[in-house]
N, C-alpha and C positions, 0 to 999 in steps of 0.2 A: 542516557535514564538505563534504568534497569527492568530486566523481564518483568515483574510486578507489578508494575507502572500502567502493564498493560492485561491485568487479569480483573476477572469481573465474573459472579455467580450465575449460572446461566441453570435455570430447573431444564433437564433431560425432556421433560414433556413439551419442550419447544423448539425441539430438534425437528424439524419437518424430515419426512422418508418419503413423502407422495407433493407434486405441486398442484395448485390448483388448477380448476378448469373452468372458464378458458381462461387462458391465462392473463389477461390481464385485471384481472380480478382478483389479484395477489393486493395485501394492502400496501402504502407505501407512505412511510414516516416523511414528511417534508420541513425540511429544517433549513429557514433561511431567516437571513436579519436577525438570528438570536432566539427565532419564536420556531416554535414544534407545530405541526399540524397534521392528522391523522387522514389521509385518504385513499385513495386505489387508482393503481400504476392505470386504470383506464383515463383516469383524468389528468396524465400528462398534457394533451393538446392545448386545458383549460390553465396550467400550471406556468408551462414552460410560454417565453414571447416569440413572436414572430420574429424570423432573423435567426436565433437561437441555433444552436449546430449541434447536432448527436451525434458521437465519434462511437463506430461501433465496431464490433472485432467480428469478419467475417468468417473465421476458424472454424473446421469444421471436428467434431469430436470421431476417431475413429474405436470400433468396436476394444479396445486395446487389452482387456484381459481375457488370458488363454490359461486352461485348465487343461492338463494334458499328465504325461508318465514320462520320466527318466526309466532310459533303458539302457541293460549294461548286463554284460557278459556275468554268468555266475553259474555256480552248480544248485545253489539253496535256494533260487528265488529273491535273494536280496537285491539283485540289480535291480527290479522293477519298486519306484516309490512315485505317490503321486507327488505334482509339484504344481505350483502357480506363477505364471509371471505377468507381469503390466510392460508394456512399452512401453519406452522412454523417452527414447530420442535415434532416430536412424543414423550410420554410420556409413563407413565408404564400402562398395562392394555389395550392396545391399544388405548388410548385416544390421541387427538392433542392439542397442545397450538397453537392458532389463531387471525390472527388479522380480525377485523371486525368492519365491517362502517354500519350503526351506531354504534357503542358500546354501546352507552346509552340504544338501546333498547333492548337489554338482561338482561336478570336477569338468576339467580342458578333456574333451573326447567324446563327453556323455550324449547320447541322442535321447531329441526328445520327441514325444507324438502327441499332435492335439486331434480335437474332433477332426472328420471330414477327410481325416490323411495328410494334413499338414505337419510336416516333421521340420527340427532342426538339428542345430550341432553345437555344444559348447565352444565357442573359439579361445573365452578367458573366464576366468572366476576372479573378481575383486573382492576388498573386502566388504563393498555392499550392494554392490550389482554385478551382472556375468555380460558376457555379449555373445548374442545368439548367431549365426548365418541358416537363415531358413530356407526351405529345399525349394522356392518359386520368389520371384520378383516381378515388380512392376502390377499390371494390372491382374495378372494371375494370381498374385500377393493378396491384392485387396481385393479379389475375391472368396479367397479363401480365407482371409480374417474376416470377412461378413461373414459367412459359415459359422466359424469356430470362435469367434471371440464374443465377448460381453461387453457392456458399456462398463468404461469404469469410475464407477461410482464412489465418493468418499468416501474412507473409511470408517466415518459417524453414519454413513446409512448402511453400506453394506453389514456391518457388524449387526445392524438391526433386521434385515432381511436379503435377500438373494438378488441378483440384476435378472430382470423381466422382459419380456418383448417390449411393453412398454413404456420403459426406458430407453428403447430405440428412438423413439418421438420424443418423449420427455424430456431427455437430456441433451436434446439439440437446439441449437437455435434456427430460430426461422429463416435465416438470413445466412444459414453456415452456408460457405463453397469452396475453402481449400483444407482440404484432408490434411491434420495432420495435429490435433490435439489430443491430448491422454487425459484430458479434465475439461468441462466446458467453461465458456466464459460465461457466469450463473447469473448474471444480473438481464443476460438477453434473454432469458427464456420466459421473463415476462411479457415478450412481444409477440405479437400474432399478425398476420396481414391486414386484418381490419384496424388497429392500433395503428400499426404504418402509414395507412393510408389518411388516417383521421390526423395523424401527425404532419405530414406532407400538405393536407389541405389548411391546415391552418398557420402554413407558411414557415413551419419547423424543417430544417435539413435535416439528412441524416449522410453520414458520408462513411463509407468500408474501408477498414485498416486490417491486417493480418497481422494474428500475433497468437502463433502456437503454445499454446498451455505444455507443460511439462509435467511429470509428475512429481517433481519438486518442488510444488505447491501443497502437494501433503503434509511436506516434512515439517518438524517442527523447529523451532529455535529454541536449543540447547545454550546457550550463550549466557549468562546474566547480566553484560552487559550487552547490550542489544547492538551497538556499535559494531562490537564484532563479528557478529553473524555473517557467513557469507551468502548472496543468492544465488541458486541454478540457473546459468543461463537461459534465455528463448529465442528463438528465430524471428523475425517480424520483417514487416515491408509497408513501407508508407509511398504509393504510387505518387508521380507526379499532377496527376491528375485530382488525387483525395487530398495533396498537400495545398494544391489553389485554390479548390475548395474550400480547405478548412480556413485559410489564409483570406480569401475573400468574404467571408463571414464574419471574422473579428475585424478586418476593414471597416467591414458596416456596423459596426457596433453589436453584432452579434455574441452572444457568451458560446464558448468552447465548451461543452458537458461529455464527460465519456461516460460510455455506458459499462460500467464496469470497471473494475482496478487494471484489465490485462491492457485496456485499451488506452485507458491514464498514463500506465508505464511505458508505452511504445512510443506513446506523442512528446513525453516528456523525454526520453531519450532521443530522439530526432528532433524536436526544436531546438534552434537557436539560441541564446542566451537574450535575444530579444525578442522571444516566441516565434517566430517566422519559420514555416516549416519547408523542406525542401525533401525530392524524393531520397529513401533510405532504404538500407535493408540491411541488416546482419544481425548479431546476437546481442541481447542485453543483459546485463545482469543487474540495472537498476534498483537499487535499496532505499525508496521513498520513507521517512522516518521524520519524527517532529526535530525542527532545526531545519528542513530541506525548504527550498525557494521556489516555486511553480515558476516554469517560464509561459503553459500556455493554457494550464487548466481553470476553468471558471466554477464549473462543477463536477460533481461526478452521481451516476447513481449506480448503488450497489447495493449485494445483499448484507445480511448481518453476518460478521466473520466471527472467527474463534478468539479465544479469550487467549492471549500471548500468541498472536500471531501476525505476521508480516503484513496484512492485511489490516489487520486493525490499527497496526502503528502509520500506514498512510493514510485511513481516514484522520487518526490524529495529528498527521502531520498538515493535514488540509483545513479540518477544522477547529483546531487547539485540542490538547490534552483534554481541559476541564469541560469544552462544550462536548466532547466524543463520549465524556462518561456520562453527561447529562442525555447526552443522545438514547445512549443504551439503555441506560437506567428505565427510562421511558418506556422504552421498546420492551424491556421484560417486566416492566407492571402493566400494560397495556396488550400484552399476553399477544406480541407480533411472532411470527414463525420464523425459525433463523436458520440460516446456513444455505446450502445449495439450491435446496427446494422451498425453500423458504419465502419470507413477504421480502420487500426491499425500503430504501432509502433513497432519498433524492438531498443531496446534502450540496450547499450553495453557500460558503462563507462570507462574511461581510463584509471582511479584507484576507489576504491570501495569508494563511498562519507563517511567520517567521520561527 
């Protein structure tokens, strides 16, 4: 398929820059059985069935965006330059691979100084990223990052406003546990403790898995033939307990519904061809697009995604290209709020798309 097959017109005023409060007040476009219904996230306990299993990503977003200065010896003051970095992935010996702007102003051996006294040295610079060695590690690094860093809001929000203290709460799932993501699993942002309690009271299960979302999630698809696109790898883990709970729900007739594309990508990576799960840990670069045969997923709750994005391709694989176009046309016409801080959809195909 061509990249243009996943394009659509989106009015800019539908791009949300702040979430709604309370979180479950967000609208929910429910697509099931070929029908669309305009609901709210708070309606989930009455929409889902007892025995259904929501699979949730318990990753925790780190304040991965750092603004600072490059300092290099010079006589004319040209050795100082403003630099912004976004942590992408930890490397060996406590170093980090980062995106940097402007990357051209970094060279191996440069020193960087950030707020609160956090410093780093450039170990290497490639064509698209760099590797930094920070002056501290472990809990000391985490504490320094909490003081110096900002939440890594997506570019379509960050271009409209700067991150602030409210984002430290808004851009974090209520069930976040394991630190490591540089982007939020945004479907999770619609849940609060009261909704979780209501779901459990209605007999709907929730099982935690972990996928650390990388900065590659923001990178555009550049290949016109989408089959040539290569995904960035992200680390994930499914515990034996989580696998057993999901298998039991499936055996009992419950539907397996992923909360977010990250949870879906992980369980599809971990599932055997017959749909059974076992404990799993490692990197996944799975690219789900039309033609993919789902192993375990029965449904997906997700936000509305960017045109021409791999996430829109994933939705199209689940629901079919034509139905996805109809869903998005309805969302635009009904003025749903789009992207990370926007509204949500609950997508349950009549049959898994081939």
